[in-house]
Structure formats: structure tokens, C-alpha cells
N, CA, C and O atoms as a GROMACS GRO file, in nm:
protein
  404
    1UNK      N    1   0.084  -0.116   0.010
    1UNK     CA    2  -0.017  -0.026  -0.026
    1UNK      C    3   0.071   0.128   0.002
    1UNK      O    4   0.163   0.142   0.082
    2UNK      N    5   0.017   0.230  -0.083
    2UNK     CA    6   0.120   0.361  -0.064
    2UNK      C    7   0.021   0.455  -0.049
    2UNK      O    8  -0.092   0.453  -0.098
    3UNK      N    9   0.081   0.548   0.034
    3UNK     CA   10  -0.009   0.645   0.103
    3UNK      C   11   0.061   0.791   0.059
    3UNK      O   12   0.184   0.794   0.055
    4UNK      N   13  -0.002   0.891   0.032
    4UNK     CA   14   0.037   1.019   0.009
    4UNK      C   15  -0.038   1.124   0.088
    4UNK      O   16  -0.158   1.123   0.117
    5UNK      N   17   0.056   1.216   0.120
    5UNK     CA   18  -0.012   1.318   0.182
    5UNK      C   19   0.055   1.449   0.248
    5UNK      O   20   0.144   1.475   0.166
    6UNK      N   21   0.061   1.526   0.329
    6UNK     CA   22   0.174   1.659   0.360
    6UNK      C   23   0.203   1.630   0.528
    6UNK      O   24   0.135   1.582   0.619
    7UNK      N   25   0.321   1.677   0.519
    7UNK     CA   26   0.389   1.649   0.674
    7UNK      C   27   0.470   1.778   0.678
    7UNK      O   28   0.512   1.832   0.575
    8UNK      N   29   0.495   1.835   0.825
    8UNK     CA   30   0.572   1.929   0.850
    8UNK      C   31   0.723   1.858   0.862
    8UNK      O   32   0.728   1.776   0.953
    9UNK      N   33   0.821   1.873   0.803
    9UNK     CA   34   0.951   1.805   0.828
    9UNK      C   35   1.060   1.939   0.861
    9UNK      O   36   1.064   2.048   0.803
   10UNK      N   37   1.145   1.891   0.972
   10UNK     CA   38   1.206   2.038   1.047
   10UNK      C   39   1.400   1.954   0.983
   10UNK      O   40   1.478   1.893   1.055
   11UNK      N   41   1.412   1.978   0.869
   11UNK     CA   42   1.560   1.931   0.879
   11UNK      C   43   1.581   1.986   0.731
   11UNK      O   44   1.513   2.075   0.679
   12UNK      N   45   1.702   1.909   0.664
   12UNK     CA   46   1.735   1.969   0.495
   12UNK      C   47   1.618   1.938   0.414
   12UNK      O   48   1.634   1.963   0.295
   13UNK      N   49   1.498   1.887   0.449
   13UNK     CA   50   1.412   1.871   0.354
   13UNK      C   51   1.291   1.935   0.378
   13UNK      O   52   1.186   1.904   0.321
   14UNK      N   53   1.305   2.032   0.469
   14UNK     CA   54   1.244   2.134   0.577
   14UNK      C   55   1.087   2.178   0.532
   14UNK      O   56   1.086   2.230   0.420
   15UNK      N   57   1.026   2.173   0.561
   15UNK     CA   58   0.898   2.265   0.501
   15UNK      C   59   0.755   2.166   0.552
   15UNK      O   60   0.741   2.076   0.634
   16UNK      N   61   0.677   2.226   0.471
   16UNK     CA   62   0.533   2.162   0.475
   16UNK      C   63   0.536   2.089   0.333
   16UNK      O   64   0.487   2.150   0.238
   17UNK      N   65   0.590   1.970   0.314
   17UNK     CA   66   0.582   1.893   0.175
   17UNK      C   67   0.494   1.770   0.155
   17UNK      O   68   0.459   1.695   0.246
   18UNK      N   69   0.466   1.760   0.048
   18UNK     CA   70   0.422   1.626   0.008
   18UNK      C   71   0.508   1.522   0.034
   18UNK      O   72   0.630   1.539   0.029
   19UNK      N   73   0.456   1.412   0.062
   19UNK     CA   74   0.540   1.264   0.083
   19UNK      C   75   0.432   1.144   0.036
   19UNK      O   76   0.310   1.128   0.034
   20UNK      N   77   0.571   1.062  -0.007
   20UNK     CA   78   0.469   0.944  -0.048
   20UNK      C   79   0.532   0.847   0.060
   20UNK      O   80   0.650   0.848   0.093
   21UNK      N   81   0.422   0.751   0.118
   21UNK     CA   82   0.439   0.649   0.203
   21UNK      C   83   0.511   0.521   0.132
   21UNK      O   84   0.477   0.496   0.017
   22UNK      N   85   0.591   0.455   0.184
   22UNK     CA   86   0.589   0.318   0.116
   22UNK      C   87   0.605   0.225   0.191
   22UNK      O   88   0.708   0.247   0.255
   23UNK      N   89   0.544   0.101   0.229
   23UNK     CA   90   0.569   0.013   0.304
   23UNK      C   91   0.597  -0.101   0.273
   23UNK      O   92   0.586  -0.191   0.357
   24UNK      N   93   0.638  -0.126   0.152
   24UNK     CA   94   0.700  -0.256   0.084
   24UNK      C   95   0.830  -0.240  -0.003
   24UNK      O   96   0.818  -0.184  -0.112
   25UNK      N   97   0.939  -0.280   0.033
   25UNK     CA   98   1.048  -0.249  -0.085
   25UNK      C   99   0.997  -0.233  -0.235
   25UNK      O  100   1.020  -0.146  -0.319
   26UNK      N  101   0.923  -0.344  -0.237
   26UNK     CA  102   0.874  -0.327  -0.389
   26UNK      C  103   0.793  -0.238  -0.438
   26UNK      O  104   0.779  -0.226  -0.559
   27UNK      N  105   0.704  -0.136  -0.318
   27UNK     CA  106   0.668  -0.030  -0.393
   27UNK      C  107   0.770   0.081  -0.436
   27UNK      O  108   0.778   0.156  -0.534
   28UNK      N  109   0.849   0.061  -0.318
   28UNK     CA  110   0.936   0.176  -0.366
   28UNK      C  111   1.013   0.146  -0.509
   28UNK      O  112   1.036   0.228  -0.598
   29UNK      N  113   1.038   0.044  -0.506
   29UNK     CA  114   1.112  -0.016  -0.641
   29UNK      C  115   1.052   0.033  -0.757
   29UNK      O  116   1.105   0.116  -0.830
   30UNK      N  117   0.929  -0.021  -0.776
   30UNK     CA  118   0.830   0.034  -0.871
   30UNK      C  119   0.802   0.203  -0.887
   30UNK      O  120   0.777   0.265  -0.990
   31UNK      N  121   0.815   0.248  -0.759
   31UNK     CA  122   0.815   0.379  -0.806
   31UNK      C  123   0.967   0.428  -0.849
   31UNK      O  124   0.966   0.508  -0.942
   32UNK      N  125   1.097   0.393  -0.799
   32UNK     CA  126   1.214   0.446  -0.889
   32UNK      C  127   1.234   0.398  -1.022
   32UNK      O  128   1.318   0.450  -1.095
   33UNK      N  129   1.158   0.297  -1.061
   33UNK     CA  130   1.192   0.231  -1.167
   33UNK      C  131   1.113   0.264  -1.273
   33UNK      O  132   1.128   0.221  -1.387
   34UNK      N  133   0.988   0.376  -1.219
   34UNK     CA  134   0.884   0.429  -1.319
   34UNK      C  135   0.897   0.568  -1.310
   34UNK      O  136   0.796   0.638  -1.320
   35UNK      N  137   1.025   0.626  -1.291
   35UNK     CA  138   1.014   0.769  -1.272
   35UNK      C  139   0.935   0.847  -1.342
   35UNK      O  140   0.894   0.802  -1.450
   36UNK      N  141   0.891   0.995  -1.295
   36UNK     CA  142   0.802   1.099  -1.377
   36UNK      C  143   0.936   1.146  -1.465
   36UNK      O  144   0.947   1.157  -1.587
   37UNK      N  145   1.044   1.174  -1.350
   37UNK     CA  146   1.179   1.246  -1.449
   37UNK      C  147   1.311   1.160  -1.400
   37UNK      O  148   1.336   1.115  -1.288
   38UNK      N  149   1.386   1.154  -1.522
   38UNK     CA  150   1.536   1.069  -1.538
   38UNK      C  151   1.585   1.094  -1.398
   38UNK      O  152   1.600   0.997  -1.323
   39UNK      N  153   1.608   1.207  -1.358
   39UNK     CA  154   1.686   1.223  -1.270
   39UNK      C  155   1.636   1.326  -1.151
   39UNK      O  156   1.608   1.440  -1.190
   40UNK      N  157   1.623   1.302  -1.020
   40UNK     CA  158   1.592   1.399  -0.908
   40UNK      C  159   1.641   1.333  -0.774
   40UNK      O  160   1.677   1.217  -0.755
   41UNK      N  161   1.631   1.453  -0.676
   41UNK     CA  162   1.690   1.427  -0.562
   41UNK      C  163   1.548   1.399  -0.474
   41UNK      O  164   1.434   1.424  -0.512
   42UNK      N  165   1.590   1.340  -0.345
   42UNK     CA  166   1.457   1.322  -0.267
   42UNK      C  167   1.507   1.254  -0.097
   42UNK      O  168   1.593   1.173  -0.064
   43UNK      N  169   1.438   1.306  -0.045
   43UNK     CA  170   1.458   1.263   0.095
   43UNK      C  171   1.410   1.155   0.142
   43UNK      O  172   1.300   1.134   0.091
   44UNK      N  173   1.452   1.049   0.240
   44UNK     CA  174   1.394   0.946   0.285
   44UNK      C  175   1.377   0.964   0.414
   44UNK      O  176   1.476   1.010   0.471
   45UNK      N  177   1.252   0.937   0.501
   45UNK     CA  178   1.251   0.967   0.611
   45UNK      C  179   1.207   0.806   0.690
   45UNK      O  180   1.091   0.765   0.681
   46UNK      N  181   1.288   0.743   0.749
   46UNK     CA  182   1.230   0.598   0.815
   46UNK      C  183   1.178   0.628   0.913
   46UNK      O  184   1.178   0.742   0.961
   47UNK      N  185   1.121   0.522   0.961
   47UNK     CA  186   1.010   0.508   1.086
   47UNK      C  187   1.136   0.540   1.213
   47UNK      O  188   1.106   0.625   1.296
   48UNK      N  189   1.236   0.490   1.223
   48UNK     CA  190   1.344   0.540   1.310
   48UNK      C  191   1.480   0.565   1.264
   48UNK      O  192   1.528   0.480   1.188
   49UNK      N  193   1.561   0.678   1.298
   49UNK     CA  194   1.661   0.693   1.256
   49UNK      C  195   1.682   0.847   1.183
   49UNK      O  196   1.579   0.913   1.170
   50UNK      N  197   1.776   0.892   1.148
   50UNK     CA  198   1.784   1.007   1.059
   50UNK      C  199   1.738   1.001   0.936
   50UNK      O  200   1.743   0.891   0.881
   51UNK      N  201   1.687   1.104   0.871
   51UNK     CA  202   1.632   1.139   0.729
   51UNK      C  203   1.769   1.135   0.697
   51UNK      O  204   1.867   1.139   0.771
   52UNK      N  205   1.755   1.122   0.510
   52UNK     CA  206   1.894   1.126   0.454
   52UNK      C  207   1.845   1.183   0.293
   52UNK      O  208   1.733   1.143   0.262
   53UNK      N  209   1.889   1.238   0.228
   53UNK     CA  210   1.927   1.257   0.125
   53UNK      C  211   1.951   1.230  -0.013
   53UNK      O  212   2.053   1.289  -0.052
   54UNK      N  213   1.882   1.149  -0.118
   54UNK     CA  214   1.993   1.075  -0.207
   54UNK      C  215   1.937   1.148  -0.348
   54UNK      O  216   1.834   1.214  -0.365
   55UNK      N  217   2.044   1.109  -0.443
   55UNK     CA  218   1.978   1.169  -0.592
   55UNK      C  219   1.982   1.010  -0.655
   55UNK      O  220   2.060   0.918  -0.627
   56UNK      N  221   1.885   1.013  -0.736
   56UNK     CA  222   1.832   0.900  -0.812
   56UNK      C  223   1.870   0.914  -0.990
   56UNK      O  224   1.804   1.001  -1.048
   57UNK      N  225   1.957   0.845  -1.064
   57UNK     CA  226   1.957   0.854  -1.207
   57UNK      C  227   1.899   0.711  -1.234
   57UNK      O  228   1.950   0.601  -1.211
   58UNK      N  229   1.757   0.747  -1.299
   58UNK     CA  230   1.687   0.600  -1.361
   58UNK      C  231   1.767   0.561  -1.496
   58UNK      O  232   1.739   0.447  -1.536
   59UNK      N  233   1.830   0.609  -1.549
   59UNK     CA  234   1.862   0.552  -1.700
   59UNK      C  235   2.037   0.465  -1.638
   59UNK      O  236   2.109   0.401  -1.715
   60UNK      N  237   2.063   0.482  -1.517
   60UNK     CA  238   2.154   0.358  -1.494
   60UNK      C  239   2.113   0.293  -1.338
   60UNK      O  240   2.184   0.232  -1.258
   61UNK      N  241   1.987   0.329  -1.331
   61UNK     CA  242   1.930   0.288  -1.205
   61UNK      C  243   2.055   0.304  -1.043
   61UNK      O  244   2.069   0.219  -0.954
   62UNK      N  245   2.130   0.447  -1.057
   62UNK     CA  246   2.206   0.452  -0.986
   62UNK      C  247   2.150   0.568  -0.851
   62UNK      O  248   2.106   0.681  -0.869
   63UNK      N  249   2.167   0.503  -0.729
   63UNK     CA  250   2.106   0.587  -0.620
   63UNK      C  251   2.255   0.635  -0.556
   63UNK      O  252   2.347   0.555  -0.539
   64UNK      N  253   2.261   0.754  -0.529
   64UNK     CA  254   2.388   0.841  -0.489
   64UNK      C  255   2.327   0.940  -0.331
   64UNK      O  256   2.246   1.032  -0.339
   65UNK      N  257   2.387   0.894  -0.207
   65UNK     CA  258   2.367   0.982  -0.097
   65UNK      C  259   2.460   1.089  -0.138
   65UNK      O  260   2.575   1.081  -0.180
   66UNK      N  261   2.369   1.209  -0.112
   66UNK     CA  262   2.411   1.373  -0.132
   66UNK      C  263   2.518   1.384  -0.018
   66UNK      O  264   2.617   1.454  -0.041
   67UNK      N  265   2.508   1.326   0.090
   67UNK     CA  266   2.571   1.360   0.182
   67UNK      C  267   2.741   1.341   0.199
   67UNK      O  268   2.820   1.411   0.262
   68UNK      N  269   2.758   1.256   0.141
   68UNK     CA  270   2.899   1.188   0.133
   68UNK      C  271   2.920   1.167  -0.030
   68UNK      O  272   3.036   1.182  -0.067
   69UNK      N  273   2.842   1.140  -0.112
   69UNK     CA  274   2.861   1.126  -0.265
   69UNK      C  275   2.903   0.974  -0.280
   69UNK      O  276   2.979   0.954  -0.375
   70UNK      N  277   2.870   0.867  -0.206
   70UNK     CA  278   2.874   0.744  -0.179
   70UNK      C  279   2.720   0.706  -0.272
   70UNK      O  280   2.607   0.747  -0.246
   71UNK      N  281   2.766   0.610  -0.391
   71UNK     CA  282   2.663   0.509  -0.465
   71UNK      C  283   2.642   0.389  -0.398
   71UNK      O  284   2.716   0.329  -0.319
   72UNK      N  285   2.529   0.361  -0.440
   72UNK     CA  286   2.521   0.200  -0.372
   72UNK      C  287   2.552   0.139  -0.499
   72UNK      O  288   2.544   0.192  -0.609
   73UNK      N  289   2.601  -0.023  -0.462
   73UNK     CA  290   2.631  -0.112  -0.572
   73UNK      C  291   2.498  -0.155  -0.653
   73UNK      O  292   2.518  -0.184  -0.770
   74UNK      N  293   2.363  -0.165  -0.608
   74UNK     CA  294   2.266  -0.188  -0.669
   74UNK      C  295   2.124  -0.127  -0.648
   74UNK      O  296   2.128  -0.091  -0.531
   75UNK      N  297   2.001  -0.097  -0.696
   75UNK     CA  298   1.910  -0.047  -0.652
   75UNK      C  299   1.849  -0.116  -0.518
   75UNK      O  300   1.789  -0.057  -0.428
   76UNK      N  301   1.884  -0.280  -0.524
   76UNK     CA  302   1.841  -0.360  -0.403
   76UNK      C  303   1.920  -0.338  -0.304
   76UNK      O  304   1.871  -0.353  -0.191
   77UNK      N  305   2.040  -0.305  -0.314
   77UNK     CA  306   2.099  -0.266  -0.191
   77UNK      C  307   2.067  -0.149  -0.111
   77UNK      O  308   2.071  -0.147   0.012
   78UNK      N  309   2.027  -0.027  -0.203
   78UNK     CA  310   1.934   0.082  -0.157
   78UNK      C  311   1.844   0.059  -0.086
   78UNK      O  312   1.850   0.096   0.031
   79UNK      N  313   1.740  -0.006  -0.132
   79UNK     CA  314   1.606  -0.048  -0.102
   79UNK      C  315   1.618  -0.131   0.056
   79UNK      O  316   1.529  -0.129   0.142
   80UNK      N  317   1.734  -0.193   0.066
   80UNK     CA  318   1.769  -0.283   0.198
   80UNK      C  319   1.819  -0.201   0.277
   80UNK      O  320   1.811  -0.213   0.400
   81UNK      N  321   1.888  -0.092   0.207
   81UNK     CA  322   1.955   0.022   0.334
   81UNK      C  323   1.829   0.077   0.385
   81UNK      O  324   1.800   0.044   0.500
   82UNK      N  325   1.734   0.169   0.311
   82UNK     CA  326   1.653   0.256   0.381
   82UNK      C  327   1.532   0.163   0.439
   82UNK      O  328   1.452   0.222   0.512
   83UNK      N  329   1.514   0.050   0.420
   83UNK     CA  330   1.416  -0.027   0.484
   83UNK      C  331   1.466  -0.082   0.570
   83UNK      O  332   1.380  -0.140   0.637
   84UNK      N  333   1.608  -0.103   0.623
   84UNK     CA  334   1.713  -0.160   0.724
   84UNK      C  335   1.678  -0.282   0.766
   84UNK      O  336   1.641  -0.322   0.876
   85UNK      N  337   1.702  -0.353   0.631
   85UNK     CA  338   1.689  -0.499   0.650
   85UNK      C  339   1.777  -0.552   0.660
   85UNK      O  340   1.887  -0.510   0.625
   86UNK      N  341   1.746  -0.698   0.727
   86UNK     CA  342   1.848  -0.796   0.803
   86UNK      C  343   1.937  -0.847   0.695
   86UNK      O  344   1.953  -0.791   0.586
   87UNK      N  345   1.982  -0.936   0.726
   87UNK     CA  346   2.105  -1.044   0.654
   87UNK      C  347   2.036  -1.121   0.548
   87UNK      O  348   2.083  -1.173   0.447
   88UNK      N  349   1.915  -1.118   0.590
   88UNK     CA  350   1.848  -1.221   0.501
   88UNK      C  351   1.766  -1.146   0.374
   88UNK      O  352   1.727  -1.204   0.273
   89UNK      N  353   1.750  -0.997   0.405
   89UNK     CA  354   1.692  -0.919   0.321
   89UNK      C  355   1.511  -0.882   0.388
   89UNK      O  356   1.429  -0.832   0.311
   90UNK      N  357   1.486  -0.903   0.485
   90UNK     CA  358   1.372  -0.896   0.560
   90UNK      C  359   1.380  -0.741   0.585
   90UNK      O  360   1.492  -0.697   0.612
   91UNK      N  361   1.275  -0.653   0.580
   91UNK     CA  362   1.272  -0.531   0.638
   91UNK      C  363   1.240  -0.512   0.809
   91UNK      O  364   1.159  -0.577   0.874
   92UNK      N  365   1.301  -0.438   0.841
   92UNK     CA  366   1.291  -0.397   0.970
   92UNK      C  367   1.251  -0.275   0.993
   92UNK      O  368   1.297  -0.210   1.087
   93UNK      N  369   1.166  -0.232   0.916
   93UNK     CA  370   1.106  -0.122   0.946
   93UNK      C  371   0.958  -0.124   0.880
   93UNK      O  372   0.951  -0.190   0.776
   94UNK      N  373   0.828  -0.056   0.927
   94UNK     CA  374   0.713  -0.053   0.891
   94UNK      C  375   0.693   0.005   0.765
   94UNK      O  376   0.632  -0.058   0.679
   95UNK      N  377   0.751   0.153   0.736
   95UNK     CA  378   0.735   0.205   0.615
   95UNK      C  379   0.857   0.299   0.595
   95UNK      O  380   0.928   0.307   0.695
   96UNK      N  381   0.889   0.359   0.508
   96UNK     CA  382   1.000   0.462   0.443
   96UNK      C  383   0.888   0.593   0.400
   96UNK      O  384   0.784   0.553   0.348
   97UNK      N  385   0.900   0.721   0.415
   97UNK     CA  386   0.819   0.825   0.383
   97UNK      C  387   0.929   0.909   0.254
   97UNK      O  388   1.037   0.951   0.295
   98UNK      N  389   0.896   0.928   0.112
   98UNK     CA  390   0.972   1.000   0.030
   98UNK      C  391   0.913   1.118  -0.007
   98UNK      O  392   0.798   1.134  -0.046
   99UNK      N  393   1.006   1.205   0.007
   99UNK     CA  394   0.980   1.338  -0.044
   99UNK      C  395   1.079   1.386  -0.121
   99UNK      O  396   1.195   1.409  -0.087
  100UNK      N  397   1.020   1.402  -0.244
  100UNK     CA  398   1.104   1.467  -0.397
  100UNK      C  399   1.107   1.614  -0.376
  100UNK      O  400   1.013   1.686  -0.342
  101UNK      N  401   1.235   1.650  -0.400
  101UNK     CA  402   1.285   1.774  -0.432
  101UNK      C  403   1.246   1.864  -0.556
  101UNK      O  404   1.299   1.974  -0.572
   0.00000   0.00000   0.00000
């Protein structure tokens, strides 16, 4: 299930922004594999932990963390990172909120 709404954020994506909530890795995967723009920046808000900002390039399916410029080896690695997956790949968080810049 994917939910959209408005929420007040107080960090690098501060302000009253539209967010999309993803409850599954597959939901976020489909969103990233079918983007509105070929490249965009977005913030991810996990249930617990600090929000982070990323850039996504859909042509190469490359996700880069803006804080340090590091890229994930694959889209799957990124999805597991934001959903805080265990070693077997099972998510340890209920959802993540995504705010597109």
C-alpha cells in the first residue's frame, strides 16, 4: 500500500511537503523504476533514524547519497538500506516516507 499526504519536516527537506509513504520494498522499487523525471533528488524518512537525502538517476538505476557522494552497488542494496533489512533481506521498518525535491 502506498499513501500520500502532507507533513511538516524540520531538516534538510524542511517545510510542509508532499510525501509518499512506502510500506514495502517492492512499492518503492516500482516508484523508482517508473520515475516522472529521469533524475531527481529526494529525502527518505525512516520510521526510526535520521532522514537522508539521495539522488536517483533512472538511466543507470544509480542511487547516490548526497551527504558523502557514495553510491549503492545496486537498487536492491539501496532498498534494503532504507528499509533497514536484516542479513536475509527482511525489512526491519514498517515504512519509509519519500519527499521529492
